[in-house]
C-alpha positions in Angstrom: 179.9 27.5 -64.8 178.0 27.9 -61.6 180.2 29.9 -58.7 180.1 28.3 -55.8 179.9 30.7 -52.7 181.0 31.0 -49.1 179.3 33.2 -46.5 179.6 36.8 -47.3 181.0 36.2 -50.8 179.4 37.9 -53.9 178.9 37.2 -57.5 177.7 39.6 -60.3 174.6 38.5 -62.3 174.6 38.7 -66.2 171.0 38.6 -66.6 167.8 39.9 -64.9 165.2 37.1 -65.0 166.5 34.2 -62.8 165.2 31.2 -60.8 166.2 30.4 -57.1 166.1 26.7 -56.7 166.2 25.4 -53.1 166.5 21.9 -51.7 166.7 20.9 -48.0 166.9 17.8 -45.9 163.1 18.4 -45.1 160.0 20.6 -45.6 160.8 24.3 -45.4 158.9 27.4 -45.9 160.5 29.7 -48.7 159.7 33.5 -48.8 161.3 36.8 -50.5 161.4 39.9 -48.8 161.9 43.5 -50.9 163.9 45.9 -49.0 165.3 49.3 -49.7 168.8 50.6 -50.1 169.5 49.6 -46.4 167.7 46.4 -46.2 164.7 47.7 -44.2 161.0 46.7 -45.3 158.3 49.2 -45.5 155.6 46.9 -44.7 154.1 43.6 -45.2 153.4 44.1 -48.8 157.1 43.8 -49.2 157.2 40.2 -48.4 156.3 37.3 -50.7 155.1 34.4 -48.8 152.9 31.1 -49.2 149.9 33.3 -48.1 150.7 36.0 -50.6 152.9 34.7 -53.3 153.0 37.0 -56.2 154.5 40.4 -56.0 155.8 42.5 -58.7 158.6 40.7 -60.0 158.4 37.7 -57.5 156.6 34.5 -57.4 157.2 32.0 -54.6 155.4 28.5 -53.7 152.4 28.1 -51.8 153.7 25.2 -50.0 156.2 23.7 -47.5 158.4 21.3 -49.4 162.0 20.0 -49.6 162.5 21.3 -52.8 161.2 24.9 -54.4 161.6 27.0 -57.3 161.3 30.7 -57.2 161.0 33.1 -60.0 162.4 36.3 -59.7 162.3 39.2 -62.5 165.0 42.1 -61.2 164.0 44.2 -64.2 160.4 44.4 -63.0 160.9 45.4 -59.4 160.2 48.9 -58.1 162.8 51.3 -58.2 162.4 51.5 -54.4 163.7 47.8 -54.2 167.4 47.3 -53.6 167.7 44.1 -51.9 165.9 40.8 -52.5 166.3 38.6 -49.6 165.4 34.7 -50.0 164.0 33.3 -46.5 164.1 29.8 -45.3 161.9 28.8 -42.0 160.9 25.4 -40.7 157.2 25.1 -40.6 155.6 24.0 -37.2 153.9 20.7 -36.7 155.0 19.4 -40.1 157.8 16.4 -39.5 160.2 16.4 -36.7 162.4 18.8 -37.9 162.8 21.8 -35.4 166.1 23.1 -36.2 168.3 23.2 -39.5 170.9 21.6 -37.7 168.9 18.5 -37.4 169.2 17.8 -40.9 171.3 18.1 -44.2 172.1 21.9 -44.7 170.0 23.5 -47.2 171.4 24.1 -50.7 170.5 27.5 -52.9 171.2 27.7 -56.6 170.9 31.0 -58.7 170.0 29.8 -62.5 168.8 31.1 -65.8 165.3 30.4 -66.6 166.8 27.7 -68.7 168.6 25.9 -65.8 172.0 27.5 -66.5 174.0 27.6 -63.2 175.1 31.1 -62.1 175.9 30.8 -58.5 175.3 28.1 -55.5 175.8 28.3 -51.9 175.2 25.4 -49.4 174.4 26.7 -46.0 176.7 25.0 -43.7 177.3 25.3 -39.8 173.4 25.7 -38.9 172.5 24.5 -35.6 169.6 25.9 -33.4 168.2 28.1 -36.2 164.8 27.6 -37.6 164.7 30.5 -39.7 167.5 31.9 -42.1 168.2 34.5 -44.8 170.2 32.1 -47.3 171.1 34.5 -49.9 170.5 38.2 -51.1 170.4 39.8 -54.6 171.3 43.5 -54.3 172.0 46.4 -56.6 175.1 47.8 -56.6 176.3 50.6 -59.3 173.1 50.0 -61.5 173.9 46.1 -61.5 172.7 43.2 -59.6 174.7 40.9 -57.6 174.0 37.8 -55.5 175.6 37.5 -52.0 175.8 34.6 -49.8 174.3 35.5 -46.4 173.5 32.4 -43.9 172.1 34.4 -41.5 170.2 32.1 -38.9 167.7 33.0 -36.3 167.0 30.5 -33.5 163.9 32.7 -32.4 162.4 31.7 -35.8 160.6 33.7 -38.6 159.3 36.7 -36.2 162.6 37.2 -35.3 163.9 37.4 -38.7 161.5 39.8 -40.1 161.6 42.1 -36.9 165.4 42.6 -37.8 164.6 43.6 -41.2 162.6 46.6 -39.4 159.2 45.0 -40.1 156.9 46.1 -37.1 154.3 43.7 -37.7 156.9 40.9 -38.0 154.7 38.6 -35.2 151.7 39.1 -37.1 153.1 38.2 -40.4 154.8 35.2 -39.4 151.7 33.9 -37.8 149.8 34.7 -40.8 152.6 32.4 -42.8 152.3 29.6 -40.5 148.8 29.6 -41.0 148.8 29.9 -45.0 151.1 26.8 -44.8 149.1 25.1 -42.8 145.8 25.7 -45.2 148.1 24.5 -47.9 148.3 21.1 -46.8 152.2 21.3 -46.8 154.3 18.4 -47.8 157.5 17.6 -49.2 157.3 17.8 -52.9 159.7 17.1 -55.8 161.2 19.9 -57.6 158.9 20.9 -60.6 159.7 20.0 -64.3 161.2 23.1 -66.3 157.9 23.9 -67.7 156.1 24.2 -64.4 153.6 26.7 -64.1 156.1 29.2 -62.3 157.0 30.2 -65.9 153.9 30.9 -68.4 154.4 29.6 -71.9 155.1 32.4 -74.4 157.7 33.6 -77.0 161.4 33.7 -76.3 163.2 36.8 -75.2 164.4 38.5 -78.3 167.4 39.5 -76.4 170.3 37.1 -77.0 170.8 34.5 -74.1 168.7 31.7 -72.7 164.9 31.8 -73.6 162.7 33.8 -71.2 158.9 33.8 -70.7 157.1 36.4 -72.3 155.7 39.5 -70.3 152.1 39.5 -69.4 150.0 41.6 -72.1 147.9 43.4 -69.4 151.1 44.3 -67.4 152.8 47.8 -68.4 156.1 47.7 -70.1 159.1 47.7 -68.2 162.6 48.8 -68.8 165.2 46.0 -68.9 167.8 48.5 -67.7 168.4 48.7 -63.7 167.5 51.9 -62.2 170.2 54.1 -60.7 171.2 52.9 -57.0 169.4 54.9 -54.4 172.2 55.6 -52.1 170.1 56.3 -48.9 171.7 56.9 -45.7 171.1 53.8 -43.3 169.6 56.2 -40.6 167.3 58.0 -43.2 163.7 56.9 -43.1 160.9 57.9 -45.9 157.5 57.8 -45.1 155.9 55.4 -47.9 152.9 56.6 -50.0 149.6 54.5 -50.0 150.0 50.9 -51.7 148.6 50.7 -55.2 147.8 47.3 -56.7 150.5 46.5 -59.4 150.6 43.6 -61.9 152.9 40.7 -60.8 155.5 38.6 -62.6 153.7 36.5 -65.4 150.1 37.4 -65.0 147.5 40.1 -64.1 146.9 41.3 -60.3 146.0 38.5 -57.9 142.7 40.1 -56.3 143.8 37.8 -52.9 147.5 39.4 -52.8 147.8 42.5 -51.1 149.3 45.4 -53.2 152.8 45.6 -53.8 155.4 48.0 -51.9 155.3 51.6 -53.4 157.9 53.5 -54.6 160.0 55.8 -52.2 160.1 59.5 -53.0 163.3 60.4 -54.9 166.4 60.0 -52.5 169.1 62.4 -52.7 171.9 61.8 -55.2 175.5 60.4 -54.5 176.9 57.6 -52.4 176.9 57.5 -48.6 179.2 55.7 -46.3 177.8 52.3 -45.0 176.0 51.5 -48.3 176.8 47.7 -47.9 175.2 44.6 -46.4 176.4 44.0 -42.8 174.8 43.7 -39.0 176.8 46.7 -38.0 178.1 49.9 -39.0 181.6 48.5 -38.7 180.7 45.5 -41.1 179.0 47.7 -43.4 181.9 49.7 -43.9 184.4 46.9 -44.1 182.3 45.2 -46.9 181.9 48.7 -48.8 185.6 48.8 -48.9 186.3 45.4 -50.3 183.2 46.1 -52.8 185.2 49.2 -53.8 188.3 47.4 -54.4 186.7 44.4 -56.2 184.7 47.1 -58.3 188.0 48.7 -59.2 189.7 45.4 -59.9 187.3 44.5 -62.5 186.7 48.0 -64.1 190.4 48.1 -64.8 190.8 44.2 -66.0 187.9 45.5 -68.5 190.0 48.3 -69.6 193.2 46.6 -70.0 191.1 43.9 -72.3 189.7 46.4 -74.3 193.3 48.0 -74.8 194.7 44.5 -75.3 192.0 43.9 -78.0 192.6 47.2 -79.7 196.4 46.8 -80.1 195.9 43.2 -81.5 193.3 44.3 -84.0 195.7 47.1 -84.9 198.4 45.0 -85.7 195.9 42.6 -87.7 194.9 45.3 -89.8 198.5 46.7 -90.2 199.7 43.1 -91.3 196.9 42.6 -93.7 197.3 46.2 -95.1 201.2 45.1 -95.6 200.5 41.8 -96.7 200.6 42.2 -100.5 204.2 43.9 -101.5 202.3 45.7 -104.5 200.1 47.5 -101.9 202.8 48.5 -99.3 203.3 51.9 -100.8 200.7 54.5 -102.4 198.0 56.5 -101.2 195.8 53.2 -100.7 198.4 51.9 -98.2 198.3 55.0 -96.5 194.9 55.3 -96.3 194.5 51.9 -94.9 197.1 52.3 -92.2 195.5 55.3 -91.3 192.1 54.0 -90.8 193.4 51.0 -88.7 195.0 53.5 -86.5 191.9 55.9 -86.2 190.0 52.8 -85.2 192.5 51.8 -82.9 192.2 55.2 -81.3 188.5 55.2 -81.2 188.6 51.6 -79.3 191.1 53.1 -76.8 189.2 56.1 -76.3 185.7 54.4 -75.6 187.6 51.9 -73.2 189.2 54.5 -71.3 185.9 56.6 -71.4 184.1 53.7 -69.7 186.9 53.3 -67.3 186.7 57.1 -66.4 183.0 56.8 -65.7 183.8 53.9 -63.1 186.6 55.7 -61.6 184.2 58.8 -61.1 181.9 56.8 -59.1 184.3 55.1 -57.0 186.2 58.3 -56.3 183.0 59.9 -55.3 182.3 56.8 -52.8 185.8 57.0 -51.6 185.6 60.7 -50.5 182.6 60.0 -48.4 183.7 56.4 -47.1 187.2 57.5 -45.9 186.1 60.3 -43.3 183.5 57.7 -41.9 186.0 55.1 -41.2 186.6 54.0 -37.6 190.2 54.1 -35.9 191.2 50.7 -36.8 190.4 51.3 -40.5 191.1 55.2 -40.8 194.5 56.7 -42.0 196.7 58.2 -39.3 195.6 61.9 -40.6 191.8 61.2 -39.9 190.2 63.3 -37.4 189.0 60.3 -35.5 192.5 59.5 -33.9 192.2 63.0 -32.3 189.1 62.0 -30.3 190.0 58.3 -29.8 190.0 56.7 -26.6 190.3 53.0 -25.2 188.2 50.4 -27.1 185.7 48.5 -25.8 186.0 45.6 -28.2 188.3 44.3 -30.5 187.6 45.5 -34.2 186.8 43.2 -37.0 189.7 44.4 -39.1 192.8 46.4 -39.4 194.2 48.9 -41.8 197.6 47.9 -43.0 198.0 50.3 -45.7 196.7 51.5 -49.2 196.6 50.0 -52.6 196.2 51.4 -56.0 196.8 50.6 -59.5 198.8 52.6 -62.2 195.6 53.8 -64.4 194.2 55.7 -61.4 197.1 56.9 -58.9 194.6 59.3 -57.2 192.3 56.7 -55.8 193.8 54.8 -53.1 191.9 51.8 -51.3 192.2 50.8 -47.8 193.9 47.5 -47.5 192.0 45.7 -44.5 192.7 42.5 -42.8 190.6 40.6 -40.5 191.6 40.3 -36.9 192.9 38.1 -35.1 195.6 38.1 -37.5 196.0 34.5 -39.4 199.3 35.2 -40.6 202.5 37.3 -39.5 203.6 40.1 -41.1 207.0 40.5 -42.8 208.4 44.4 -43.4 211.0 43.6 -46.1 213.9 46.3 -45.4 216.4 44.7 -47.9 217.4 47.0 -50.7 218.2 44.3 -53.0 214.5 43.3 -52.6 213.0 46.6 -54.5 213.9 47.7 -58.2 212.1 50.8 -57.2 209.2 49.7 -58.9 206.2 51.8 -59.9 205.6 55.0 -61.8 207.3 58.4 -61.2 204.1 59.5 -59.0 204.7 56.7 -56.6 208.3 58.2 -56.1 207.0 61.6 -55.2 204.5 60.2 -52.8 207.5 58.5 -51.1 209.6 62.0 -51.1 206.8 63.7 -50.0 204.9 61.6 -47.1 207.9 59.5 -45.9 210.8 61.7 -45.4 212.8 64.5 -47.5 215.8 62.1 -47.1 214.5 59.9 -50.0 216.1 61.2 -53.5 214.9 60.7 -57.0 216.9 57.2 -56.7 216.0 54.0 -54.8 216.5 54.6 -50.8 219.3 53.6 -49.3 219.7 50.5 -46.8 219.8 53.0 -43.6 216.8 55.0 -45.2 214.6 51.7 -45.7 215.5 50.5 -42.3 214.4 53.7 -40.5 211.2 53.6 -42.6 210.7 50.0 -41.7 210.9 50.4 -38.2 208.6 53.2 -38.4 206.2 51.4 -40.1 206.7 48.6 -37.4 206.0 50.9 -34.4 202.9 52.4 -36.7 201.4 49.1 -36.7 202.2 48.2 -33.1 200.6 51.5 -31.7 197.4 50.9 -34.1 197.1 47.0 -32.5 197.5 48.5 -29.1 195.0 51.3 -29.8 191.9 49.3 -31.3 192.4 46.5 -28.6 190.7 47.2 -25.0 192.8 48.3 -22.5 195.1 45.4 -21.1 194.1 42.7 -23.8 196.9 43.5 -26.3 200.7 43.8 -25.6 204.0 44.2 -27.7 207.4 42.5 -27.2 210.6 43.4 -29.0 213.6 41.4 -30.2 216.5 43.8 -30.9 219.7 41.7 -30.4 221.8 44.6 -31.6 220.2 47.5 -29.9 220.0 49.4 -33.0 216.1 49.8 -32.8 216.0 52.2 -29.5 215.6 55.5 -31.7 212.4 54.1 -33.2 211.1 52.6 -30.4 210.8 55.8 -28.3 207.3 56.3 -28.7 206.8 52.7 -27.1 209.5 53.2 -24.3 208.6 56.9 -23.4 204.7 56.1 -22.9 205.3 53.1 -21.1 203.6 50.8 -23.4 206.7 48.7 -23.8 208.0 48.3 -20.0 211.8 48.0 -21.1 214.0 48.2 -23.4 214.9 44.8 -25.3 217.8 43.1 -24.0 220.4 42.8 -26.7 222.4 39.9 -27.6 221.4 36.1 -27.8 220.3 36.0 -24.3 217.6 38.5 -24.9 216.6 36.5 -28.2 216.4 33.4 -26.2 214.5 34.6 -23.1 211.8 36.1 -25.3 211.4 33.3 -27.5 211.3 30.8 -24.6 208.6 33.0 -22.7 206.3 32.9 -25.7 206.6 29.4 -26.5 206.0 28.2 -23.0 202.7 30.7 -23.2 201.9 29.0 -26.7 202.1 25.6 -25.3 200.1 26.1 -22.1 197.3 28.2 -23.8 197.2 25.4 -26.4 196.7 22.7 -23.8 194.0 24.7 -21.9 192.1 25.2 -25.0 192.4 21.3 -25.9 191.4 20.4 -22.2 188.9 23.2 -21.8 190.6 24.3 -18.7 191.3 27.9 -19.0 191.1 28.4 -15.3 194.1 26.1 -14.9 196.6 28.3 -16.3 199.5 29.5 -14.0 199.1 32.9 -12.9 202.0 34.2 -14.5 200.7 33.4 -17.9 199.6 36.5 -19.8 196.6 35.5 -21.7 196.4 39.0 -23.8 197.6 39.0 -27.4 200.8 39.6 -28.1 202.7 41.1 -31.0 206.1 40.0 -31.3 208.5 42.7 -33.3 211.8 40.7 -34.4 214.5 43.3 -35.6 217.8 42.6 -37.0 217.3 39.1 -37.9 219.0 36.6 -38.1 221.7 38.4 -35.7 221.5 36.9 -32.3 219.7 33.6 -33.6 221.1 30.1 -33.2 219.4 27.0 -34.5 217.4 26.6 -31.1 216.3 30.2 -31.5 215.2 29.8 -35.1 213.4 26.9 -34.5 211.2 28.5 -32.0 210.9 31.4 -34.0 209.2 29.1 -36.8 207.2 27.5 -34.0 205.8 30.8 -32.9 205.0 31.8 -36.7 203.2 28.5 -37.2 201.3 28.0 -34.0 201.0 31.4 -32.5 198.4 33.0 -34.4 195.8 30.7 -33.3 196.1 31.5 -29.5 196.7 35.1 -29.7 200.8 35.6 -30.5 201.4 37.2 -33.9 204.7 37.8 -35.5 206.0 41.0 -37.2 209.7 40.5 -38.7 211.5 43.6 -39.8 214.0 41.7 -42.0 216.1 41.4 -45.1 215.6 38.0 -46.4 219.0 38.1 -48.4 220.7 38.5 -44.7 219.2 35.2 -43.8 220.7 33.1 -46.7 223.3 31.5 -44.7 220.5 29.1 -43.2 219.8 28.2 -46.7 216.2 26.8 -47.6 215.5 26.0 -44.1 213.6 29.4 -43.8 211.7 29.7 -46.9 208.7 28.0 -45.2 208.9 31.1 -42.7 208.8 33.7 -45.4 206.2 32.0 -47.3 204.2 32.1 -44.1 204.2 35.8 -43.7 202.5 38.5 -45.7 205.1 40.9 -47.1 204.5 44.6 -46.7 207.0 47.4 -47.6 208.2 50.5 -46.0 208.1 52.2 -49.5 205.5 51.9 -52.4 206.0 48.7 -54.3 204.1 46.9 -56.7 204.1 43.2 -55.2 200.7 42.4 -54.1 198.3 40.6 -56.4 194.4 40.4 -56.3 192.5 36.9 -56.1 190.5 37.7 -59.2 192.6 38.7 -62.1 196.1 39.1 -60.5 196.5 42.8 -60.9 199.9 44.1 -59.4 198.8 46.4 -56.9 201.2 49.0 -55.4 201.0 48.8 -51.6 201.5 52.0 -49.5 202.2 51.8 -45.8 200.2 53.2 -43.0 202.4 56.0 -41.9 201.6 59.3 -39.9 202.1 62.5 -41.7 205.8 63.5 -41.5 206.1 65.8 -38.0 202.8 64.5 -36.9 202.7 63.5 -33.0 199.4 61.4 -33.3 201.5 58.0 -33.0 202.8 59.3 -29.8 199.4 60.8 -28.5 197.5 57.7 -29.2 200.2 55.4 -27.4 199.9 57.9 -24.4 196.2 57.2 -24.4 196.8 53.6 -24.2 199.3 53.6 -21.4 196.7 56.0 -19.4 193.8 53.2 -20.2 196.1 50.6 -18.9 196.9 52.6 -15.6 192.9 53.2 -15.1 192.2 49.6 -15.5 194.8 48.5 -13.1 193.7 51.2 -10.4 
């Protein structure tokens, strides 16, 4: 079944010979660029286009058309090629289309040679763009994946090629336009399955759909993908002189320029930023999520293989014991021993494959973690010691770490996009925990979260202390990664019991005053934030931001609610639910520190509130599931090391930056 992708999503490819099928609302030019590990082009020879339609492993049409088929043989690509980008551009002087937004959005389908759908992507949302990177095929850990890109360029094909590091971008764009003009570009229907893009030949001997035979004049190529070239994004190598190479499906085209040469051997080992993105921050974000996805699938494969081994062992033992006459004696013992040996061999083989994947991910984590910016970094990272006021809001925020029981030493940062689309709920209720998780999780909690934790579950007082500490750490992180004055914190604490934990916020002046206790304090804060949400929503709908009253603070707001539901009446409860639903869209975010059991007096009326919040915990707890296979991931909160003053120091710098901005 075809995987329908959205922008930024990727999907693995289970074969190396594919077709790229393109449909558009009018004639478009299709081209392919062959980039290195960081997406850069070594020269014009790394572009397949209508003027040079054949490169090693690539063939594109010579004409502009409303439908295209591109042939791609990933196994035939030079080792230096790590990214195959599919480009679409509007030709000049053909039809009335000057922007992609003037017609139906283009659609790209990646299929097998027999038409089997692998992945599809519709490029919605295009407007003034006249050139776009539609999809890219890229190597990761020795395998190929497809990613939906959808990056458009209003300045046309030259700007696109220039962004991929091609110095001769303008000259090549003009050459492509000239070649399209010579080819009498026209809207042509999609070719039949037996089109000339795939020369006739015997079926590929490997299992799977039929594939074209290699050209007899071409040297043999290995079907296995080459090891990933982990080159640093800022490192450049001088390419060797280009030499002609055979193209996919036939001998060298004498009219086509030579194919891009292989680069010199690159240093082994992973580097930070080895992912797609238009900035280092986006590359690191995508790399972290790539690691999360890779770990998910590696563990899923291991668990599936282990389950198969267990099932096979049970079947073989049942077969050995099915006949009562064979249950005793040396033959039965030998059959049972052989079954157990086969089971052990299967499990050992599965574990070896998992360990191989884990070793690669651990090596990647060792170089990625120190390179993360403050918003993504742990509190013990050196980047916090040199951190100063941010100039712009980051794209994501680290909430904590995630890991699976098969690999306790490898922790993946849990990143959420900013601005927060959902509120957060720090669960401080002791009844919500079965103290799940293996013993190492408990040892981590005792070592990192405080000496008061014992071998048993933490008591209610300890959970409340850790919950408030987690809330303050998250508030400090949000304040630090936003520009000075563009984010603020408000606190509801009806019982006045949160003051010791709020000391870093109060002493640095980031929180101007202690929260007013009792129902009056609850009502005042909720009324002010509700008014802000209403006014900003009306201003946004009316496009009249300048008409907001001067007392309305348009900075982002984080509302920390402690000791819920103490001090809340029905009116306050209604306002809280309103802020949870409507606040995120206009910059008001909710952070609840609450025990759900204590709110049962309200009945099911609060169930939608809890479901709308992302539950996190002050101690390690296995309660988060991934969207692919549903692993139960153990979440660990993002807290400063015990005894560290880093949170207080960061808040002090935030307060200093605010004073400088006001002066």
